[in-house]
VEXLUM-33289 format. One record per atom (N, C-alpha, C, O): residue number from 1; residue in three letters; y, x, z. Coordinates in Angstrom, 1 decimal, padded with zeros to 4 digits. Each point is the difference from the previous one (the first is absolute). Example, Ala and Ser with C-alpha at 12.3 -4.5 7.8 and 13.67 -1.06 7.14 Angstrom:
% residues 2
   k   r      y      x      z
   1 ALA -005.7  013.2  007.8
   1 ALA  001.2 -000.9  000.0
   1 ALA  001.2  000.9  000.0
   1 ALA  000.0  001.0  000.7
   2 SER  001.1 -001.4 -001.4
   2 SER  001.1  000.9  000.0
   2 SER  001.1 -000.8  000.8
   2 SER  001.1  000.5  000.1
% end
This chain:
% residues 147
   k   r      y      x      z
   1 MET  269.1  028.2  023.7
   1 MET  001.0  000.5  001.1
   1 MET  001.2 -000.7  000.4
   1 MET  000.5 -000.7 -000.8
   2 PRO  000.1  000.7  002.1
   2 PRO  000.7 -001.0  000.4
   2 PRO  001.2 -000.1 -001.1
   2 PRO  000.0  000.7 -001.0
   3 SER  001.0 -001.5  001.2
   3 SER  001.0 -000.4 -001.1
   3 SER  001.1  001.3  000.5
   3 SER  000.1  000.4  001.1
   4 SER  000.5 -000.1 -002.1
   4 SER  001.2  000.8  000.1
   4 SER  001.2 -000.6  000.3
   4 SER  001.0  000.7  000.2
   5 SER -000.9 -001.8 -000.1
   5 SER  001.1 -000.7  000.0
   5 SER  000.6 -000.6  001.5
   5 SER  001.0 -000.5  000.4
   6 LEU -002.2  001.0  000.1
   6 LEU  000.4 -000.3  001.8
   6 LEU  000.8  001.1  000.5
   6 LEU  000.0  001.1 -000.6
   7 ALA  000.5 -001.2  001.5
   7 ALA  001.0  000.8  000.8
   7 ALA -000.7  000.9  000.6
   7 ALA  000.1  001.2 -000.1
   8 TYR -001.2 -002.0  001.1
   8 TYR -001.1  000.8  000.7
   8 TYR -001.3 -001.0 -000.2
   8 TYR -000.2 -001.2 -000.3
   9 TRP -000.8  002.3  000.7
   9 TRP -001.3 -000.6  000.1
   9 TRP -000.7  000.0  001.6
   9 TRP  000.5  000.7  000.9
  10 VAL -001.5 -001.5 -000.6
  10 VAL -000.3  000.0  001.3
  10 VAL -001.5  000.7 -000.4
  10 VAL -000.6 -000.2 -001.1
  11 ILE  000.2  001.0  001.9
  11 ILE -001.4  000.7  000.2
  11 ILE -000.8 -000.9  000.9
  11 ILE  000.5 -000.1  001.1
  12 VAL -001.6 -000.4 -001.2
  12 VAL -000.9 -001.0  001.3
  12 VAL -000.8  001.1  000.5
  12 VAL -000.6  000.7 -000.8
  13 TYR  000.7 -000.3  002.1
  13 TYR -000.8  000.8  000.6
  13 TYR -000.8 -000.6  000.7
  13 TYR  000.4 -000.8  000.9
  14 ASN -002.0  000.9 -001.1
  14 ASN -001.0 -000.6  000.5
  14 ASN -000.8  001.2  001.1
  14 ASN -001.1  000.5 -000.3
  15 VAL  001.7 -000.4  001.4
  15 VAL -000.7  001.4  000.9
  15 VAL -000.5 -000.9  001.5
  15 VAL  000.7 -000.1  001.0
  16 PRO -001.8 -000.3 -001.3
  16 PRO -000.5 -001.0  001.3
  16 PRO -000.2  000.8  001.0
  16 PRO  000.1 -000.6  001.1
  17 SER -000.4  002.1 -001.1
  17 SER -000.3  001.1  001.2
  17 SER  001.4 -000.2  000.6
  17 SER -000.1 -000.1  001.2
  18 ARG  001.2  000.1 -001.7
  18 ARG  001.5 -000.1  000.6
  18 ARG  000.4 -001.3  000.4
  18 ARG  000.6 -000.2  001.0
  19 SER -000.9 -000.6 -001.9
  19 SER  000.4 -001.4  000.4
  19 SER -000.8 -001.3  000.8
  19 SER  000.5 -001.0  000.5
  20 SER -001.7  001.6 -000.6
  20 SER -001.0 -001.0  000.5
  20 SER -000.2 -001.3 -000.9
  20 SER -000.6 -000.9  000.5
  21 ILE  001.0  000.8 -001.6
  21 ILE  000.2 -000.8 -000.8
  21 ILE -000.6  000.5 -001.4
  21 ILE  000.5  000.9 -000.6
  22 ASP -001.5 -001.6  000.2
  22 ASP -000.5  000.2 -001.5
  22 ASP  000.4 -000.8 -000.8
  22 ASP -000.4 -001.2  000.0
  23 LEU  001.4  001.5 -001.1
  23 LEU  000.4 -001.2 -001.0
  23 LEU -001.4 -000.3 -000.8
  23 LEU -000.7  000.9 -000.5
  24 ALA  000.4 -002.3  000.4
  24 ALA -001.2 -000.3 -000.6
  24 ALA  000.2  000.0 -001.6
  24 ALA  001.1 -000.3 -000.4
  25 PRO -001.8  000.7 -000.3
  25 PRO  000.3  000.0 -001.6
  25 PRO  000.6 -001.2 -000.5
  25 PRO  000.8  000.2 -000.8
  26 ARG -001.1 -001.3  001.1
  26 ARG  000.7 -001.1 -000.3
  26 ARG  001.6  000.1  000.1
  26 ARG  000.9 -000.1 -000.8
  27 THR -000.9  000.5  002.1
  27 THR  001.9  000.1  000.3
  27 THR  000.3  001.1 -000.6
  27 THR  001.1  000.2  000.3
  28 LEU -001.6  000.7 -001.1
  28 LEU  000.6  001.2 -000.6
  28 LEU  000.1 -000.6 -001.4
  28 LEU  001.1  000.0 -000.5
  29 GLU -001.8 -000.5  000.0
  29 GLU  000.2 -000.6 -001.5
  29 GLU  001.1 -001.1  000.1
  29 GLU  000.9  000.0 -000.9
  30 ARG -000.8 -000.8  001.7
  30 ARG  001.0 -001.0  000.2
  30 ARG  001.4  000.8  000.3
  30 ARG  001.0 -000.6 -000.3
  31 LEU -001.0  001.8  001.0
  31 LEU  001.2  000.6  000.0
  31 LEU  000.2  000.6 -001.2
  31 LEU  001.2  000.2 -000.3
  32 SER -002.4  000.2 -000.6
  32 SER  000.7  000.7 -001.4
  32 SER  000.7 -000.8 -000.6
  32 SER  000.9  000.5 -000.8
  33 GLU -001.1 -001.9  000.9
  33 GLU  000.7 -000.7 -000.9
  33 GLU  001.5  000.2  000.1
  33 GLU  000.6 -000.3 -001.0
  34 LEU  000.2  000.7  002.3
  34 LEU  001.2  000.0  000.4
  34 LEU  000.4  001.2 -001.2
  34 LEU -000.6  001.1 -000.2
  35 PRO  001.8 -001.7 -000.4
  35 PRO  001.0  001.0 -001.0
  35 PRO  000.2  001.4  000.7
  35 PRO -000.3  001.1 -000.6
  36 ASN  000.9 -001.2  001.8
  36 ASN  000.3  001.4  000.6
  36 ASN -001.1  000.8  000.9
  36 ASN  000.3  000.9  000.8
  37 ILE -001.6 -001.4 -001.0
  37 ILE -001.3  001.0  000.4
  37 ILE -000.1  000.9 -001.2
  37 ILE -000.3 -000.4 -001.2
  38 GLY  000.6  001.7  001.5
  38 GLY -000.2  000.8 -000.8
  38 GLY -001.3  001.0 -000.1
  38 GLY -000.4  000.6 -001.0
  39 GLY -000.3 -000.8  002.4
  39 GLY -001.3  000.6  000.0
  39 GLY -000.7 -000.1  001.4
  39 GLY  000.7 -000.6  000.8
  40 MET -001.9  001.0 -000.5
  40 MET -000.7  000.1  001.2
  40 MET -000.7  001.2  000.2
  40 MET -000.7  000.6 -000.8
  41 LYS  001.0 -000.4  002.0
  41 LYS -000.9  001.1  001.0
  41 LYS -001.2 -000.4  000.6
  41 LYS  000.0 -000.6  001.0
  42 ASP -001.1  000.9 -001.6
  42 ASP -001.3 -000.2  000.8
  42 ASP -000.2  001.0  000.9
  42 ASP -000.2  001.1 -000.4
  43 ALA  000.2 -001.3  001.8
  43 ALA -000.5  001.0  000.8
  43 ALA -001.3 -000.7  000.7
  43 ALA -000.2  000.3  001.2
  44 THR -000.4 -000.9 -001.7
  44 THR -001.4 -000.7  000.9
  44 THR -001.0  001.1 -000.4
  44 THR -001.0  000.0  000.8
  45 GLY  001.0  000.8 -001.7
  45 GLY -001.2  001.0 -000.1
  45 GLY -001.3 -000.6 -000.7
  45 GLY -001.1  000.6  000.1
  46 ASP  001.4 -001.9 -000.9
  46 ASP -001.0 -000.6 -000.5
  46 ASP  000.1 -000.1 -001.4
  46 ASP  000.7 -000.9 -000.4
  47 ILE -001.2  001.7 -000.4
  47 ILE  000.2  000.4 -001.4
  47 ILE -000.1 -001.5 -000.7
  47 ILE  000.8 -000.5 -000.8
  48 GLY -002.1  000.1  001.4
  48 GLY -000.6 -001.4 -000.9
  48 GLY  001.1 -001.0  000.2
  48 GLY  000.0 -001.0 -000.8
  49 ARG  001.0  001.0  001.6
  49 ARG  001.2 -000.9  000.0
  49 ARG  000.9  000.6 -001.1
  49 ARG  000.8 -000.9 -000.5
  50 PHE -000.7  001.9  000.0
  50 PHE  001.1  000.6 -001.0
  50 PHE -000.9 -000.6 -001.3
  50 PHE  000.6 -000.4 -001.0
  51 LEU -001.7  000.5  001.0
  51 LEU -000.8  000.1 -001.3
  51 LEU  000.0 -001.9 -000.3
  51 LEU  000.0 -000.5 -001.2
  52 SER  000.1  000.0  002.3
  52 SER  000.0 -001.6 -000.1
  52 SER  001.5 -000.7 -000.6
  52 SER  000.1 -001.1 -000.4
  53 ILE  000.8  002.1  000.5
  53 ILE  001.2 -000.7 -000.6
  53 ILE  000.0 -000.3 -001.5
  53 ILE -000.4  000.7 -000.9
  54 ASP  000.9 -001.8  001.0
  54 ASP  000.4 -000.6 -001.5
  54 ASP  000.9  001.1 -001.1
  54 ASP  001.2  000.3  000.1
  55 PRO -002.3  000.0 -001.2
  55 PRO  000.9  001.0 -000.8
  55 PRO  001.6 -000.5 -000.5
  55 PRO  000.8  000.8 -000.4
  56 ALA -000.7 -002.0  000.6
  56 ALA  001.5 -000.4 -000.3
  56 ALA  001.1  000.5  001.0
  56 ALA  001.1  000.4 -000.3
  57 ILE -001.8 -000.6  001.4
  57 ILE  000.9  000.5  001.1
  57 ILE  000.4  001.6  000.2
  57 ILE  001.2  000.4  000.2
  58 LYS -002.5  000.4 -000.5
  58 LYS  000.3  001.2 -000.3
  58 LYS  000.8  000.3 -001.0
  58 LYS  000.8  000.9  000.3
  59 ALA -000.7 -001.4 -001.5
  59 ALA  000.8  000.2 -001.1
  59 ALA  001.3 -000.1  000.3
  59 ALA  000.7  000.8 -000.5
  60 ARG -000.1 -001.8  001.5
  60 ARG  001.5 -000.6  000.1
  60 ARG  000.3  000.8  001.3
  60 ARG  001.2  000.2  000.1
  61 GLN -002.1  000.3  001.0
  61 GLN  000.7  000.4  001.3
  61 GLN -000.5  001.5  000.0
  61 GLN -001.0  000.2 -000.7
  62 PHE  001.5  000.9  001.5
  62 PHE -000.7  000.8  000.4
  62 PHE -001.0  000.0  001.3
  62 PHE  000.4 -000.3  001.1
  63 GLN -001.7  000.8 -001.3
  63 GLN -000.8  000.1  000.9
  63 GLN -000.5  001.3  000.7
  63 GLN -001.0  000.7 -000.4
  64 LEU  001.9 -000.4  001.5
  64 LEU -000.4  001.1  000.6
  64 LEU -000.9  000.2  001.3
  64 LEU -000.1 -000.9  000.9
  65 SER -000.6  002.1 -001.0
  65 SER -000.8  000.4  001.2
  65 SER  001.1  000.0  001.0
  65 SER  001.1  000.3 -000.2
  66 GLY -001.9 -000.6  001.8
  66 GLY  000.9  000.5  000.9
  66 GLY -001.2  000.4  001.0
  66 GLY  000.1 -000.3  001.2
  67 HIS -001.2  000.9 -001.8
  67 HIS -001.3  000.3  001.3
  67 HIS -000.4  001.4 -001.0
  67 HIS -000.3  000.0 -001.1
  68 ASP  000.5  001.0  001.8
  68 ASP -000.3  001.2 -000.5
  68 ASP -001.4  000.4 -000.5
  68 ASP -000.3  001.0 -000.6
  69 THR -000.6 -002.0  001.1
  69 THR -001.3  000.7 -000.3
  69 THR -000.7 -000.6 -001.3
  69 THR -001.0  000.4 -000.6
  70 THR  002.1 -001.7  000.4
  70 THR -000.3 -000.9 -001.4
  70 THR  000.9  000.5 -001.1
  70 THR -000.3 -000.3 -001.2
  71 ALA  001.4  001.1  001.4
  71 ALA  001.0  000.5 -001.0
  71 ALA -000.9  000.2 -001.3
  71 ALA  000.0 -000.9 -000.8
  72 LEU -000.6  001.9  000.7
  72 LEU -000.6  000.4 -001.0
  72 LEU -000.9 -001.4 -001.0
  72 LEU  000.2 -000.2 -001.2
  73 PRO -001.0 -000.4  001.7
  73 PRO -000.7 -001.1 -000.6
  73 PRO  001.3 -001.1 -000.5
  73 PRO  000.0 -000.4 -001.2
  74 PHE  000.9  000.1  002.0
  74 PHE  001.0 -000.9  000.1
  74 PHE  000.8  000.4 -001.4
  74 PHE  000.2 -000.6 -001.0
  75 ASN  000.0  001.6  001.3
  75 ASN  001.1  000.6 -001.5
  75 ASN -000.6  000.0 -000.9
  75 ASN  000.7  000.1 -001.0
  76 CYS -002.1 -000.2  000.7
  76 CYS -000.5  000.0 -001.4
  76 CYS  000.3 -001.5 -001.0
  76 CYS -000.2 -000.2 -001.2
  77 GLY  000.8 -000.5  002.2
  77 GLY  000.5 -001.3 -000.8
  77 GLY  001.2 -000.4  000.7
  77 GLY  000.5 -001.0 -000.5
  78 GLY  000.1  001.6  001.4
  78 GLY  001.2 -000.3  000.9
  78 GLY  001.1  000.8 -000.6
  78 GLY -000.1  000.5 -001.1
  79 HIS  001.0 -000.6  001.8
  79 HIS  001.2  000.8 -000.4
  79 HIS  000.7  001.2  000.9
  79 HIS  001.0  000.6 -000.5
  80 GLY -001.5 -000.3  001.5
  80 GLY  000.3  001.1  001.1
  80 GLY -000.5 -000.6  001.5
  80 GLY -000.7 -000.9  000.4
  81 THR  001.4  001.8  000.1
  81 THR -000.4  000.0  001.5
  81 THR  001.4  000.4  000.9
  81 THR  000.7  000.9 -000.1
  82 ILE -000.7 -001.9  001.1
  82 ILE  000.8  000.2  001.2
  82 ILE -000.9  000.0  001.3
  82 ILE -000.5 -001.1  000.4
  83 SER  000.4  002.3  000.0
  83 SER -000.9  000.2  001.2
  83 SER  000.5  001.2  000.9
  83 SER  000.7  000.8 -000.5
  84 VAL -001.2 -000.8  001.8
  84 VAL  000.4  001.2  000.5
  84 VAL -000.3  001.4 -000.6
  84 VAL  000.8  000.9  000.0
  85 ALA -002.2 -000.9 -000.5
  85 ALA -000.1  001.3 -000.3
  85 ALA  000.8  000.4 -001.5
  85 ALA  000.2  001.1 -000.3
  86 ALA  000.1 -002.1 -000.3
  86 ALA  001.0  000.1 -001.1
  86 ALA  001.7  000.6  000.2
  86 ALA  000.8  000.5 -000.7
  87 ASN -000.9 -000.9  001.8
  87 ASN  001.4  000.2  000.3
  87 ASN -000.1  001.5  000.8
  87 ASN  001.1  000.5  000.2
  88 VAL -002.0  000.1  000.2
  88 VAL -000.2  001.2  000.9
  88 VAL -000.3  000.9 -001.4
  88 VAL  000.6  001.1 -000.1
  89 MET -001.6 -001.6 -000.9
  89 MET -000.3  000.9 -001.1
  89 MET  000.4 -000.5 -001.2
  89 MET -000.9 -000.2 -000.8
  90 PRO  002.2 -000.1  000.4
  90 PRO  000.3 -000.7 -001.2
  90 PRO -000.2  000.8 -001.3
  90 PRO  000.0 -000.7 -001.1
  91 ARG -000.2  002.0  001.1
  91 ARG -000.6  000.7 -001.3
  91 ARG -001.3 -000.4 -000.3
  91 ARG -000.5 -000.3 -001.1
  92 LEU -000.2  000.5  002.4
  92 LEU -001.6 -000.4 -000.5
  92 LEU -000.2 -001.3 -000.7
  92 LEU -000.8 -000.2 -000.9
  93 PHE  001.5 -000.6  001.4
  93 PHE  000.0 -001.6 -000.1
  93 PHE  000.3 -000.1 -001.5
  93 PHE -000.8 -000.5 -000.8
  94 VAL  002.1  001.1  000.5
  94 VAL  000.9 -000.1 -001.4
  94 VAL -001.3  000.6 -000.9
  94 VAL -000.4 -000.6 -001.0
  95 SER  000.0  001.9  001.4
  95 SER -001.0  000.7 -001.1
  95 SER -001.5 -000.7 -000.2
  95 SER -000.8  000.3 -000.8
  96 MET  000.7 -001.1  001.8
  96 MET -001.3 -000.9  000.0
  96 MET  000.3 -001.2 -000.8
  96 MET -000.9 -000.4 -000.7
  97 HIS  002.1 -000.1  000.6
  97 HIS  000.5 -001.3 -000.7
  97 HIS -000.1  000.4 -001.7
  97 HIS -000.6 -000.7 -000.9
  98 ARG  001.3  002.0  000.8
  98 ARG  000.4  000.4 -001.4
  98 ARG -001.6  000.3 -000.7
  98 ARG -000.2 -000.1 -001.2
  99 ALA -000.8  000.6  002.4
  99 ALA -001.5  000.4 -000.7
  99 ALA -000.5 -001.3 -000.5
  99 ALA -000.7 -000.1 -001.0
 100 ILE  000.9 -001.0  001.9
 100 ILE -000.5 -001.4 -000.5
 100 ILE  000.6 -000.3 -001.1
 100 ILE -000.7 -000.1 -001.0
 101 VAL  001.8 -000.1  000.9
 101 VAL  000.8 -000.6 -001.2
 101 VAL -000.3  000.9 -001.3
 101 VAL  000.2 -000.5 -001.1
 102 THR -000.5  001.7  001.2
 102 THR -000.3  000.9 -001.1
 102 THR -001.4 -000.2 -000.4
 102 THR -000.3  000.4 -001.1
 103 GLY -000.4 -001.0  001.9
 103 GLY -001.5 -000.2 -000.2
 103 GLY -000.5  000.9  000.4
 103 GLY -001.1  000.1 -000.6
 104 ASN  001.3  001.0  001.5
 104 ASN -000.8  001.2  000.6
 104 ASN -000.5 -000.4  001.0
 104 ASN  000.7  000.2  001.0
 105 GLY -001.9 -000.9 -000.8
 105 GLY -000.5 -000.5  001.0
 105 GLY -000.8  000.9  001.2
 105 GLY -000.2 -000.3  001.1
 106 GLN -000.1  001.5 -001.7
 106 GLN -000.6  001.1  000.9
 106 GLN  001.2  000.6  000.6
 106 GLN  000.0  000.1  001.3
 107 ALA  000.8  000.2 -001.8
 107 ALA  001.5  000.6  000.5
 107 ALA  000.3 -001.1  001.4
 107 ALA  000.2  000.3  001.1
 108 ALA  000.0 -001.6 -001.5
 108 ALA  000.4 -000.7  001.2
 108 ALA -001.0 -000.1  001.0
 108 ALA  000.4 -000.3  001.1
 109 ILE -001.7  000.4 -001.3
 109 ILE -001.0  000.1  001.1
 109 ILE  000.4  001.1  000.9
 109 ILE  000.2 -000.1  001.2
 110 ALA -000.1  001.3 -001.8
 110 ALA  000.1  001.4  000.7
 110 ALA  001.2 -000.3  000.7
 110 ALA -000.1  000.2  001.2
 111 ILE  001.4 -000.6 -001.7
 111 ILE  001.2  000.0  000.9
 111 ILE -000.2 -001.1  000.8
 111 ILE  000.5  000.2  001.2
 112 HIS -001.0 -001.4 -001.5
 112 HIS -000.1 -001.0  001.6
 112 HIS -000.8  001.0  001.0
 112 HIS  000.6  000.3  001.1
 113 ARG -002.0  000.3 -001.4
 113 ARG -000.6  000.7  000.9
 113 ARG  000.9  001.1  000.8
 113 ARG  000.0  000.0  001.2
 114 LYS  000.6  000.8 -001.9
 114 LYS  000.9  001.0  000.4
 114 LYS  001.1 -000.7  001.0
 114 LYS  000.4  000.5  001.1
 115 SER -000.2 -001.4 -001.3
 115 SER  001.0 -001.0  001.0
 115 SER -000.7 -000.1  001.3
 115 SER  000.7 -000.1  001.0
 116 GLY -001.8  000.0 -001.0
 116 GLY -001.0 -000.2  001.3
 116 GLY -000.2 -001.7  000.2
 116 GLY -000.8 -000.5  000.7
 117 CYS  001.7 -000.1 -001.3
 117 CYS -000.3 -001.3  000.5
 117 CYS -001.2 -000.9 -000.7
 117 CYS -000.2 -001.1  000.3
 118 PHE -000.3  001.7 -001.1
 118 PHE -001.4 -000.5 -000.5
 118 PHE -001.1  000.0  000.8
 118 PHE -000.7 -001.0  000.0
 119 THR  000.4  002.3  001.0
 119 THR -001.0  000.0  000.6
 119 THR  000.6  000.4  001.5
 119 THR -000.8  000.2  000.9
 120 GLY  002.3 -000.1 -000.7
 120 GLY  000.0  000.1  001.3
 120 GLY  000.1  001.5  000.1
 120 GLY -000.1  000.6  001.1
 121 GLY  000.3  000.0 -002.1
 121 GLY  000.3  001.9  000.0
 121 GLY  000.3  000.7  001.1
 121 GLY  001.0 -000.5  000.7
 122 ALA -001.6  001.5 -000.2
 122 ALA  000.0  000.5  001.0
 122 ALA  000.2 -000.7  001.5
 122 ALA  000.7  000.2  001.0
 123 GLY -001.6 -001.2 -001.3
 123 GLY -000.2 -000.5  001.2
 123 GLY  001.4 -001.1  000.2
 123 GLY  000.1 -000.6  001.1
 124 ILE  000.7  000.5 -002.1
 124 ILE  001.4 -000.8  000.8
 124 ILE -000.2 -001.1 -000.8
 124 ILE -000.2  000.1 -001.2
 125 SER  000.2 -001.2  001.6
 125 SER  000.4 -001.3 -000.8
 125 SER  001.4 -000.2 -000.3
 125 SER  000.9  000.1  000.8
 126 CYS -000.6 -000.6 -002.3
 126 CYS  001.3  000.0 -000.1
 126 CYS  000.8 -001.4  000.3
 126 CYS  001.1 -000.2 -000.6
 127 GLY -001.6 -000.7  001.5
 127 GLY -000.2 -001.5  000.2
 127 GLY  001.3 -000.1  001.0
 127 GLY  000.4 -001.1  000.3
 128 THR  000.1  002.2  000.3
 128 THR  001.0 -000.5  001.1
 128 THR  001.1  001.1 -000.6
 128 THR -000.4  000.9 -000.7
 129 LEU  001.7 -001.0  001.1
 129 LEU  001.2  000.8 -000.2
 129 LEU -000.5  001.2  000.6
 129 LEU -000.6  000.9 -000.7
 130 ARG  000.7 -000.9  001.6
 130 ARG -000.3  001.4  001.1
 130 ARG -001.0  001.0 -000.8
 130 ARG  000.3  001.2 -000.2
 131 SER -001.7 -001.9 -000.1
 131 SER -000.8  000.8 -000.4
 131 SER  000.3  000.5 -001.6
 131 SER -000.5  001.0 -000.4
 132 ALA  001.3 -001.9 -000.4
 132 ALA  000.2  000.7 -001.1
 132 ALA  001.1  001.0 -000.2
 132 ALA  000.0  000.8 -000.9
 133 ARG  001.0 -001.0  001.8
 133 ARG  000.8  001.1  000.3
 133 ARG -000.6  001.3  000.3
 133 ARG  000.3  001.0 -000.7
 134 ARG -001.1 -001.0  001.5
 134 ARG -000.8  001.2  000.5
 134 ARG -000.9  000.6 -001.0
 134 ARG -000.4  001.2  000.1
 135 HIS -000.1 -002.2 -001.1
 135 HIS -000.7  000.5 -001.1
 135 HIS  001.2  000.6 -000.9
 135 HIS  000.0  001.1 -000.4
 136 GLY  000.9 -002.0  000.1
 136 GLY  000.9  000.7 -000.8
 136 GLY  000.5  001.5  000.2
 136 GLY  000.2  000.8 -000.9
 137 LEU -000.1 -000.7  002.1
 137 LEU  000.5  001.5  000.7
 137 LEU -000.7  000.8 -000.4
 137 LEU  000.6  001.1 -000.2
 138 HIS -002.0 -001.1 -000.1
 138 HIS -001.2  000.9 -000.3
 138 HIS  000.2  000.3 -001.4
 138 HIS -000.5  001.1 -000.4
 139 LEU  001.0 -001.8 -000.4
 139 LEU  000.2  000.2 -001.5
 139 LEU  001.2  001.0 -000.5
 139 LEU  001.1  000.0  000.6
 140 ASP -001.3  000.6 -001.5
 140 ASP  001.2  000.7 -000.4
 140 ASP  000.7 -000.6 -001.2
 140 ASP -000.5 -001.1 -000.3
 141 ALA  001.4  001.5 -000.3
 141 ALA  000.7 -000.8 -001.3
 141 ALA -000.7 -000.2 -001.0
 141 ALA  000.3 -000.9 -000.8
 142 THR -001.3  001.5  000.7
 142 THR -000.7 -000.4 -001.0
 142 THR -001.4 -000.8  000.2
 142 THR -000.9  000.1 -000.8
 143 GLY  000.8 -000.7  001.7
 143 GLY -000.8 -000.8  000.7
 143 GLY -001.2  000.5  000.3
 143 GLY -000.9 -000.9  000.1
 144 SER  000.5  002.2  000.2
 144 SER -000.9  000.7  000.5
 144 SER  000.0  000.5  001.5
 144 SER  000.9  000.5  000.7
 145 PHE -002.0 -000.8 -000.3
 145 PHE  000.3  000.4  001.6
 145 PHE  000.4  001.5  000.4
 145 PHE -000.6  001.0 -000.3
 146 ALA  001.5 -001.1  000.9
 146 ALA  000.8  001.2  000.7
 146 ALA -001.3  000.9  000.8
 146 ALA -000.9 -000.5  000.7
 147 ALA  001.2  001.9 -001.0
 147 ALA -000.9  000.6  001.0
 147 ALA  000.4  000.3  001.4
 147 ALA -000.8  000.5  000.8
% end
């Protein structure tokens, strides 16, 4: 994990859908060598990219999902999620992460499905802030759809 002796860390965001620039894997590797880079957020939606990251990089930096639909598989080897849906439904994403960390894969799958981001639940995609907000408003405090 990142050095605790640093006053601050930088999290590199790779969000090509918003920036129109996709940081190449080699660029991310080079950035990982900088001492104040604490982690990376990947919002490409490409789980293969995450799986190809050198385990040594994963051991020294946080690897965060930034894509709602890949949050579940990403968290099976990553460290968390910074995404639209995670900000709208934080309890669900914390519950999913805890289920993964404690080895309860079936519960994690069920929670991710409940978020609606795995399948676009209720016909709503969690890919945009507006649609995620709308989706989140239909959930009650327990994460169940309100009647």
